[in-house]
N, C-alpha and C positions, 0 to 999 in steps of 0.2 A: 632707884632714882625717883625724885619727886616731880610731879607735874606742876608747872607754873603757867598761869594764864595771863596773857596781855591782849587786851581788846578782843577777848573771846577766841584767841588763837593759841591753842595749847602746844607746849613743847616740854620735853624732859629737861630737868636740871642735871647738868653734868657734875658728878662728884670728883674732887681732885685726884682720887686714886685712878681715875680713868686715864690720866696722863701717863702714869707709869705703865699701864697695860698697853697703851697705844705705842709707847716707845719700844717696848719689847716686840710688838708686831712689825714695826717698820724698819727696825735696825738693819736687816739684811739688804735693804734697798737704798739707804741713804748714807751720806757721809757724816761722821761725827766731827763736826767743824771745830776748828781750834779757838781757844781763847788767846787773844793777843793784847799787848799793852805797849805803851810808849813811855819810857822813862823820862824823856824830854817833856812830853805833854804833862805828865804827872807833876814834874818839877815846876813847870810854868804855872799850872793851875792850883797846886797845893793839895791835890786830892789823888786818890788811887782810882783810875778808870780802867775797867776791864771790858774788852769788846768780844762779843760772840760773833764771829766772822761768817755769817751765812752766805756771803758772796762766794765762799768755797763749796757751797752745797750743790747738789745736782740741779741743773738748769740755772745755776748762779743766784739762787734765792731760796729763802725759807719756804716758799709756797710748795716746793716739792714734797714737804712733809705731809701737809694736809691732803694733797691730791692723791698720793700713794696710799695714805691711810683710808681714804674714802673707797678706793678700788679694792683694797685688801679686805676692808670691812664687808663690802658686798660679796666678795668671794667667799669669805667665811660663812655668810648667810645662805650660800648657794644661789646668789642673785647676780652673778657676774653679768653685766649687760653686754649686748652686742654693739651698742652705740651710746656715747655720752655727748652731752652738749653743755657749753658754758659761755658766760660772758666775762669780760675781764678788762682791767686797765693795763694788762701786759704780762706780768710775771705768772699770774694764775693760769693764763692761757698756755704758756709754755709748760707749766707743771702738769696741767690736765693732759696735754698732748703727749708729754713724756710718760706719764703714769699709764695712760691708755695703751701706748705702744708696748709697754712691758707685757701686756696680756693680749695683744692683737685686737684691741677694741677700736672701732672707728670713732673719731672725734670730730665734732663740728664746733668751732669757736666763733662767736660774734665779738667783734672789737670795734669800738668807736674810732673814727678817723684820727682823733688826737693821740692815739697810742703811738709810742715810740716805734719807728721803722725797724729797729734792730729786734724788737720783741715780736713784731709781726713776722719777720723773716725767720726767727728762731722757732716760732710756733709752727710755721709751715714745714720747717726742716725736720721737726719731730713727727711729721706725717699727718697733721690735722688739716681739715678743710677750714680755711679762714674766710669769714665773710665780714666785710667792713661796712659799718653803718655810720650815718651822719652824727648821731648823738649816742650818749651812754644809755639814755632811756630806751631808744630804739633797739639797742643791743640787748637790753634786759627783756623787752617785749618779745623780740623774735626768739630769744632763747626760751622763754616761757611757752611760746606757741609750739616750738619743736618738742619740748618736754611733754606737752599734752598729747602729741602725736606718738609718744612711746619712747623717745630718747631719755636716757637717765641724766637728770640734771646734776651737775657737780658745781654747786654754788661756791663762790669765792670765800664766803665767810658765814653764811646763814645755814650752818650744818654742823652737827655735833662732831662728826668725824673730822671735819676740816679744823674745827677749833682745837680739838685734842691733838691733832697732828701738829698744828702750829705751836702748841704749847710745849712740844718736846724740845724746842730750841732752848727755852729757858730752863727746862728740866735738866737737860744735859749740862748746861752751864753751871747750874747750882750744884750738881753732882761733882763737877770737875774743878770748881774753884776753891774748894776747902772752906775757908772762912767765908761766911755768908755776907752778902753786900748789904749796905744800908738802904739802897734803892735800886730798882730796875727801871730803865726807860726804854720805850719802844714806840715807833711810829704807829699811828692809827689811821687806817682807811676805813674799811668796813667793820673792823674790830675783831677779826679772827685771831690775829697774832696777840693783840692786847688781852683778849679774853682768855686765851690759852696760857698766856704769861701769868695772869692773875691766878689761874687754877694751879699752875705748876708751883708758884710761889706759896700759895696756901698749903700745898702739900709738903714742900721741903723747907720753907723758910718764912713762916707766917709773920715774923717780925719785920721782914723786908717790905719797904714801901714800893708801890708800883705806880708809875706815872705814864700817861699817854702824851704823845707829842704830835701836834698838828701845825700846818702852815696857817698863818693868820687869815689867809684868803681861802682857806679850805677847812673851816673850823666847825663843821656840822656836829662832830662828836663833842667838842667842847661846849657848844651851845646846848646840846641835848643833856649833857652831864650837869651843867649849871641850872637848867630849867626843870630837870626831872622828867622831861618828856622828849620824844623824838623830834628832831629838827631835820628837814630834808631840803637839799638844793634842787632847783628846777633843772639845772644842767651842770655838767662837770666843771668844777672850778679850775681855772687856768694856772695852777701852781706848777713850778718846775719839777716838783716831787710827784711825778706821774703815777707812782704807785698808790697815792692817796687821793686820787681824783674821783672818789666815790661820792654818791649822792647823799647817803646817810648810813648810819648803823642799821642793823635789823633789830627787831624786838628781842631776839635771842641774844645777840652780842651786847645789846644795851643792858640786859639783865645783869651780866657779869661786870660790865664796865662801870655801872653805878657803884660798885664796891671798891674801885681802885682809889688811890689817894689824891688824884687830881690830874689836870691837864696843863700842859705848857704850850704856848703858841710861839711860833718862830716866823721871822720875816724871810722873804725870798733871798735877800742878800746874805742872811745868816746861813741859809742852806748852802748857797754857793760857796761861801767862805769855808765851810767844813768839808765840802766835797774836795776842795783843793788841799786843805790842811791834813785831812785824814789820808788822802792818797799819798801825800808827801811823807808824813810821819810813819805810817804803817806799811807803806810800799805795797798797797793793794788798790784794786779798782773799786771805787765806792760810787754807787748811784745816788741821786739826790734824796730819795726816800730814806736811805740808810743814814745819810748825813743829817737828815732832819732829826733823827733821834739824838745825835750828838749836839745839834744846835739847842735842843731842849735841855739836854743835860748841862750844857754850859750855862744856860740861864738859871737852872736850878742850883747849880753849885755856887754861882755868884751870890746867892742869898744865904748860904750856909755860914755859920760862925765857927764850926769845928770841922776838922778834916773828915771827909767821907770816903767810903769805898763803894763804888757803884758799878753796875753792870749795864752796858749799853748794847742793845741788840742791833747789829748792822744787818739790815734785812736782805740786801742783795748788792750785786755789782754789775747789773745790766744797764749800761748807759750808751746811748746812741752818739755817734760822732758829732751831729749837729748840736746836741745838748752840751757835749763837752766843749765845743767851740763857744757856745753862748756863755758858759760858766767861766771860760778862760779869758773872756773879754776884759775882765778886771783882774789885776794881780793882787789877790787876797793874801798871798804869802809875804807881802811887804809889811803886813801888820801882824805881830806876834800874838798868839792867844794869851789871854791874861784873865 
């Protein structure tokens, strides 16, 4: 691996082959989630859309892949910790708590108060100590302080083991779908999933384009991609897609994300629209961050002049009742996808 320096902070460059090695490592602990389609949706849109349903993953989201890979990597190195610490917008907290529980490791998770109540409850149910903070920045600061005191930090995205773990979702999909897609679309928060998706695609299907999707009101990665330098929010953006309420990419994830084919921004109403429609068409529970990827896919497909075959990564299915009620205030099923 080659060393890459950004603002004098060195880190190793992950080679695409690491995704395959990671998948072999974590297979005994994760579900091989299905690929699903909707013939009706394909007919309406005139394209072939294949969904990687990570809502069927352990803890209900792709985050389990990265968390268990981090713990297993430490175990292989003879460095299995007694205590781990993390901060999160929700799903990563559950993933770390679950992964730590597999090995009897104590976990402390800092969560900002805007995190979904169902994700807080689930994190506690996996055995973690949960500490609620006022803001995302406070959660990050308190996590860093505990890590300095000796706890092992399991970062949500700024970690090679996390990135390669998340990349196994696209890796599996590309292995399972036969004919390779024209494009892959995934939601982007801190960039771990999108970075891993880029690496998996570089390994198995280099001709496939990769696009990140963000809410218009939480577009730090889009701004960073367009400007060629990191953009950071002062506080968590108030998007309904709670999984992408991050403040910024990290220099590590930004390195990979600069190599993708672009970003697509979606309105909050579009996210709600696709939560309803995907739940209806696919008969599965879809959280707003997962629907975000389809909202971006819909925008991208509308610009295409030829039929496309695409892979959309549905990141998870953990949605709180109050968020469901908010989304159901408007009947989006009254308007057919087109």
